[in-house]
C-alpha positions in Angstrom: -56.5 -40.7 56.5 -54.2 -37.6 54.9 -53.3 -40.1 51.9 -57.0 -40.8 51.3 -57.9 -36.9 51.2 -54.9 -36.3 48.6 -56.5 -39.2 46.5 -59.8 -38.0 46.7 -58.7 -34.4 45.4 -56.7 -35.9 42.7 -59.6 -38.2 41.8 -61.9 -35.1 41.7 -59.3 -33.3 39.7 -59.5 -35.9 36.9 -63.2 -36.1 36.9 -63.1 -32.1 35.9 -60.7 -32.7 33.4 -62.7 -35.0 31.0 -66.3 -35.8 30.7 -66.4 -39.6 31.1 -63.8 -42.1 32.6 -64.2 -45.8 32.9 -63.3 -47.1 36.2 -60.2 -49.1 35.1 -58.8 -45.6 33.4 -59.5 -44.4 37.1 -57.9 -47.0 38.8 -54.6 -46.9 36.7 -54.5 -43.1 36.9 -54.5 -43.6 41.1 -52.6 -46.7 41.4 -55.6 -48.3 43.1 -58.2 -51.2 42.4 -61.6 -50.2 40.6 -63.0 -51.4 44.0 -61.3 -48.6 45.7 -62.5 -46.1 42.8 -65.9 -47.1 43.9 -65.3 -46.3 47.8 -63.8 -43.3 46.7 -66.7 -41.8 44.3 -69.0 -43.0 47.3 -66.9 -40.7 49.8 -67.1 -37.7 47.0 -70.9 -38.1 46.8 -71.0 -37.5 50.5 -69.1 -34.7 50.4 -71.5 -33.1 47.7 -70.2 -34.1 44.5 -73.0 -35.3 42.0 -70.8 -38.1 40.4 -72.8 -40.1 37.9 -72.2 -44.0 37.2 -73.2 -46.3 34.5 -72.9 -50.0 34.6 -72.1 -52.8 31.9 -69.2 -52.7 29.7 -68.9 -49.2 28.8 -69.8 -48.0 32.0 -67.7 -45.5 34.2 -68.0 -42.0 35.8 -69.2 -38.8 34.8 -68.9 -35.6 37.0 -72.6 -34.0 37.2 -74.7 -30.9 38.4 -75.9 -31.2 41.8 -78.8 -29.5 44.2 -75.8 -27.6 45.9 -72.7 -25.9 45.2 -69.8 -28.1 46.6 -66.3 -27.1 47.3 -64.5 -26.4 43.9 -60.8 -27.9 43.2 -59.1 -24.7 41.5 -55.3 -24.6 40.4 -53.1 -21.7 41.3 -53.8 -19.9 38.2 -57.6 -20.5 38.4 -57.8 -19.2 42.0 -55.8 -16.0 41.2 -58.1 -15.5 38.1 -61.1 -15.6 40.0 -60.0 -13.6 42.6 -58.7 -10.6 40.2 -62.0 -11.0 38.2 -64.2 -10.3 41.6 -61.8 -7.7 42.7 -61.6 -5.6 39.4 -64.6 -6.8 37.5 -66.3 -3.4 38.0 -67.3 -2.6 34.4 -70.2 -0.7 35.1 -72.5 -2.9 32.7 -74.0 -5.1 35.6 -75.5 -3.5 38.6 -76.8 -5.8 41.9 -73.5 -7.9 42.1 -71.2 -5.8 43.8 -71.9 -7.1 47.5 -72.1 -10.5 46.0 -68.8 -10.1 44.8 -67.1 -8.6 47.8 -68.5 -11.5 49.7 -67.2 -14.1 47.5 -63.9 -12.5 47.6 -63.7 -12.7 51.2 -64.5 -16.3 51.5 -62.0 -17.0 48.8 -59.5 -14.9 50.6 -60.0 -16.8 53.9 -59.2 -20.1 52.4 -56.7 -19.2 49.7 -52.8 -20.1 50.7 -50.4 -17.9 51.8 -48.6 -17.8 48.4 -51.7 -17.0 46.5 -53.0 -14.5 48.9 -49.2 -12.5 48.7 -49.7 -12.6 44.9 -53.1 -11.2 45.0 -52.2 -8.6 47.4 -49.5 -7.6 45.1 -51.9 -7.1 42.4 -54.1 -5.0 44.7 -56.3 -2.5 42.3 -57.9 0.7 43.5 -61.3 1.2 41.6 -62.3 4.7 41.0 -66.0 5.0 42.2 -68.8 5.7 39.6 -72.3 5.7 38.8 -73.4 2.7 36.6 -73.3 3.0 32.7 -76.5 4.2 31.3 -76.7 0.8 29.3 -76.3 -1.3 32.6 -78.6 -4.0 33.3 -79.7 -5.6 36.4 -78.0 -9.2 37.0 -81.5 -10.4 38.0 -82.8 -9.7 34.4 -79.9 -11.0 32.9 -80.1 -14.2 34.7 -84.1 -14.4 33.6 -83.3 -14.1 30.2 -80.4 -16.4 30.1 -82.9 -18.8 31.8 -85.6 -18.6 28.9 -82.7 -18.9 26.3 -81.6 -22.0 28.0 -85.0 -23.8 28.2 -86.4 -22.5 24.9 -89.3 -20.4 25.8 -90.8 -17.4 24.4 -90.1 -14.1 25.8 -92.4 -11.1 25.9 -91.3 -8.0 26.7 -91.7 -4.0 26.5 -88.9 -2.6 24.2 -88.0 1.1 23.7 -86.1 2.2 20.9 -83.3 4.9 20.5 -85.9 7.6 20.1 -88.2 6.7 23.1 -90.5 4.5 21.0 -92.1 1.9 22.8 -93.4 -1.5 21.6 -94.4 -4.7 22.7 -92.4 -7.8 21.4 -92.4 -11.7 21.5 -89.4 -13.4 20.5 -87.8 -16.7 20.6 -84.6 -16.1 22.7 -81.2 -17.7 21.9 -78.2 -15.8 23.0 -77.1 -13.0 25.4 -74.0 -11.3 24.2 -72.0 -8.5 25.5 -70.4 -5.7 23.3 -68.5 -3.6 25.3 -70.7 -2.2 28.3 -74.0 -3.1 26.4 -75.8 -6.4 26.8 -77.8 -7.8 23.7 -80.3 -10.4 23.3 -80.5 -12.1 20.0 -83.3 -13.6 19.3 -86.2 -14.5 16.3 -89.0 -11.9 16.3 -91.9 -13.8 15.7 -94.3 -10.7 14.3 -91.2 -9.7 11.8 -90.5 -13.3 11.1 -86.8 -12.4 11.0 -83.7 -12.5 13.7 -83.1 -9.6 15.9 -80.7 -8.0 18.2 -82.4 -6.2 21.4 -80.5 -4.1 23.8 -81.1 -5.6 27.2 -81.1 -2.2 29.0 -84.0 -1.1 26.8 -86.2 -4.6 27.6 -88.8 -5.0 30.2 -89.7 -8.8 30.4 -93.0 -9.9 31.4 -93.7 -12.9 33.2 -94.7 -15.6 32.9 -92.7 -16.5 29.8 -94.2 -18.1 26.8 -94.5 -21.8 25.6 -91.3 -23.8 24.5 -90.2 -23.7 21.2 -88.1 -25.8 18.6 -84.7 -24.0 18.5 -83.7 -22.7 14.8 -80.4 -22.6 13.4 -78.4 -19.2 14.5 -77.7 -16.9 11.5 -74.0 -17.1 9.8 -71.3 -16.8 11.9 -73.2 -17.1 15.2 -74.7 -14.8 18.0 -71.6 -12.6 18.4 -71.2 -11.9 14.9 -74.7 -11.1 14.2 -74.7 -8.5 17.1 -71.3 -7.1 16.1 -72.6 -6.7 12.4 -75.7 -5.1 13.6 -73.4 -2.5 16.1 -71.4 -1.7 13.0 -74.3 -0.9 10.6 -76.0 1.4 13.4 -72.6 3.3 13.6 -72.0 3.6 9.9 -75.6 4.7 9.1 -73.9 8.2 7.9 -71.3 8.8 5.4 -69.2 11.8 4.0 -66.2 12.5 1.9 -63.7 15.0 3.1 -60.9 16.5 1.3 -57.9 16.8 4.3 -55.4 19.5 3.8 -52.7 17.5 5.1 -50.7 14.4 4.0 -51.9 10.9 4.2 -48.8 9.8 6.5 -50.2 12.5 9.3 -53.3 11.4 8.7 -53.6 7.7 8.4 -52.2 6.8 11.8 -55.5 8.6 13.2 -57.9 6.6 11.0 -59.4 3.4 12.4 -60.7 1.3 9.7 -64.1 0.3 11.3 -65.2 4.1 10.8 -63.0 5.4 8.1 -60.7 5.0 5.4 -58.0 7.3 3.6 -56.3 7.6 0.5 -53.9 9.6 -0.9 -54.4 12.8 -3.6 -52.0 15.3 -5.3 -50.1 18.1 -3.5 -49.5 16.5 -0.2 -53.7 16.2 0.6 -55.5 13.1 1.2 -59.4 12.3 1.0 -61.0 10.2 3.8 -64.4 8.7 3.9 -65.7 8.9 7.4 -68.9 6.9 8.9 -71.0 7.8 12.1 -74.3 8.0 13.6 -75.0 11.3 12.1 -73.3 14.4 10.4 -73.0 15.9 13.7 -70.8 13.2 15.0 -68.6 13.2 11.8 -68.2 17.0 12.2 -66.8 16.3 15.5 -64.4 13.7 14.2 -63.2 16.4 11.8 -62.2 18.7 14.4 -60.4 16.0 16.2 -57.8 15.9 13.1 -56.8 19.6 13.5 -56.0 20.6 10.1 -57.7 22.6 7.4 -60.3 20.4 5.3 -62.9 20.8 2.5 -66.4 19.2 2.5 -66.7 17.1 -0.6 -70.2 15.4 0.2 -72.6 15.7 1.4 -73.3 19.5 1.5 -75.4 19.4 4.8 -72.0 18.6 6.6 -70.7 22.0 5.9 -73.9 23.6 8.0 -73.0 21.2 10.9 -69.1 22.2 10.6 -70.3 25.9 11.1 -72.8 25.4 13.9 -70.0 23.4 15.9 -67.6 26.3 15.1 -69.8 28.9 16.2 -70.7 26.9 19.7 -66.9 26.5 19.8 -66.3 30.2 19.7 -69.3 31.0 22.1 -67.7 28.6 24.5 -64.3 30.0 24.3 -65.5 33.6 24.3 -67.6 32.7 27.7 -64.1 31.3 29.1 -62.3 34.4 28.5 -64.9 36.8 29.9 -65.2 34.7 33.2 
């Protein structure tokens, strides 16, 4: 009986590593007869594993998807990866899964071999309690959007832009993409007849969903690249050029190529070109360099710098008077 159980686990492991196996291949790998393979496949089916079979010369076996979740066969590293993800995955980008994560981790610990339990306990992590991120989305909303993407069904939703403007949108949804703690939906906007990315935390999906559609080809680079380019554009909508009164060797290590570039000039100074969402955000960055500077353009940046300097002076005086 023990030998049969070990062989079933080995058969299950083989079926998980490749999409299709012939009966002869499985028999050769397991050192058994094709008839025994058929019997073992039937045993796996009795345990809840949906093993599909095809007949004929090219026939074989394939592990399919079933109506219920059967036991999983994971190796040591996979078990630790799942456990650590459940234990430390509190990124704040998804709400509504905390209790389910703890239940799943408790079940996993219960059946985990002692050697793995000891390794997991040595990597125990304390998570500082915090409120969900402002851009956090509900797990049920993510699941609903993922479903219409998979089923190629149109989606209607109310959308709130960054300035609070509300609009009703209808799209052909394609992919969910996570960037940092934010989730985006890449979709074909039917009214604008173009690709768009939408922040999921600003969406309010409407039920029922629309009719099915024929999928289009995604933008060049795929959904993740499309979102990445959109985020980069949003964070570089404003640009400014500033002369820093410090050598490039001091400034260059502080500059990220995603939002700035720096070039050396005469007399130990350098010119920096900064990108940001607003002139105020650029002025805040300039304060972080902690060196004297001269605004080249735009002139409006000087007013923002003066305003921030005045605010800082008022805050400092309040601190001294306290």
